[in-house]
Steps between C-alpha positions, in 0.01 A plus 500: 500500500758481222707184455855585389696211352875559502806305381732387783804719419583798726218437750581787740522748216174384345308509827626851570398646164161328505440652842594849383307494172191295584477566872638849554444684171171337394366385838391158371465174691710220354675176580814359342547151360849391393533247219715411205388721213644745248275799568302671776126437517238696693156347526187451705266208560297590189770363270601833349871567494761765423834362387811718515844445353767398751843614383696686768462236771623236256847662515763228568639515850853580386368802307294646785616855581731487198499719190368213289168512685427864413239586234613474140530836329350661308173429677197405296188718523162329505147631473307335785161563663551701817792719397459842660726767356587398144358250247791263558691386805871403527541128570774397744434125488252304292405337174281691259152352502158595630215257446141513620291184484188377676574532871875548453749778431859420414739794541865488398607780734686371807324734741617352830862458395517848352346657809746317724785629283378860535396513865809329643737712289653176371671697226681722754634198688636349179653825374591641844318816394480806721256788474598626154259422220730455199551125544134431572304284259202734547699796372671310220170357379301820545245405767644683801206739509230232515433263794551179306438266794165668564412463132574128521261479797230673294553255212464211746187654649340549157554131420362387837195722468437376148478144633316588822303826455373487858853509645571813703838648586628713783456864406767739611520879478855619442670757720741789453782450751720803555840410647809705586853367552649721772866453414584863589249635755698825493782639288734350759775657708764730362641238262158393375393858442810571294443188288132578440571867429759400241232279344262797489755699305648236271233231455178695547629834372319699770704766685183615678444151644865490609456826692174378656663172600797673666279744689259226606781270612654773715164553671443124532839449662417775748184326616240567231473177293179622334712748301693228316393474135494118525256512791189474284309244706208720600475630143481140376224414745310817413512419129415133553194590704393759242472220244349245739820297545714375787879503502744236621844628606780242479773602745870426478636360826835352395694810610418728790692782325320459166155453651449676834184302572552526873518880518213687669378664179481161329301358792264792467470433127418134563224603739354734239515224240304271731248767602426580135450134407812453291756220550872426521724216389863412437739616230741210543868538418647325199702265720195404707335341198770234508560488875199390711669592827574853386144535374366387836714767668361771271144376561567497875620861497194607304271313739662666802466848351136463399412343835644800685295723270186299586433404139285190441408353162389167355755399235872579491717501191697724267763457232869471430683830461560570132290190417816292557294186543701177488292241308656212691495635854293813570152348525625230738677761713187716522285202593745389771499854645124473552401767249161471333574636153770618265460759224836482321394337173519790260762657277736780597507656155148462362138455603302185427425147611820315589323193640220520244235582759362790698331266748648436842597133530677246727858425400691181429863429588655348187822403677324301774200402287233609745249783550585765757292686758553825309304693241624707208347836410645566155637850449358655182645853486779704661609861521836408345337363185303824467750765606806334342335372183742489208220471244280802568485801734374423852164666435446267204621195693247582771220477244573128457397421857120542460513251211678245721254574780210431262653166402523408867135598549382289207638182659412592860862560595688755710693796365801531733694826466831585670592866546781599734460785746819668374365500143261783592757763587457710185187668370520299177515169687199596712303605192575169327400307813168685515452430127552130571257491793238689305529247216455203732 
């Protein structure tokens, strides 16, 4: 049993992050003692002790959730025992010292405060940031492609194990989670087909795809939905199963016209998804992330559709369409709608670790200062960041994903990939998708 001695400021926040880091991530037994002190101490009855800097939770109350409480740039880089990916680690909060004495380690890195900052997306609440990466501290400071929160956990674990070699942690084998936002289950009606065909010609530069889309849409509108080029669901399941994976399809239910989830062919698809052991979830509208009642309506429609299809599964979740996650409202709305998990914390324009972790974790409502009955599954990579990369050709961008997957594996985390069904219409898109799956 570890004894964790904490200062009295921000008690709810401290209890939450101790529970996530010590209880959930490391699987350790601990108890908290609150007392007046200037650092955090972790000890046992043998008198040995780890002392950690306490900086973030010493923020004055009038500066909480204000720009003045953000990390000071440029960030320092320290060489610390336990770093995983590079010799040094960026420091969000702390004072530069690391001392080892008889029965005691003193570490200047504010591990708990920094982890709270990362996991709660504190920065996004302060800056009102959306899904773009440009304003992110991780991008500006060059650590977007490394799970910094998980590295901090490894540094903490190395210090604990140095003091107590017999201590054991919870071991976890990371997963590859293949998800698909079904924003356009087909090319749409006449208007949608015209819009998508224009995109084939102008944006994608593929007259052949435009012809295939028009021909497939005509057949789909005459009662053959399998002919639509966006109807790639069985192909996705075939490929997932080839590589030993399962797919989760997040369905849009905010508009009956945009997402014909109640049509007979969609009910048949849902039954096939269930029979093959795959899963479904919700692609929530942008407005629903700020409107709990609207989100509940969308969840209710999804529940009704899947019940009619006879689909049963354990956990229900999904993500915000376009990753339009509101840092002040979306998690609370998802929790109040009774969903089990969200997977919106990623970037729309690049791959990487927006919340600093690839581990699933319980979330905390910064506005109401309380944990929520909801879990976050951080999104690591998307089709948009591969197919619309402005840095390199899509085939080269796809080669980055196995490296990110390996980083997830090294810290026992999950590699969550999002690839839309309508991003497999062309031969090139399908080839890139297969390249990605093969690399994972």
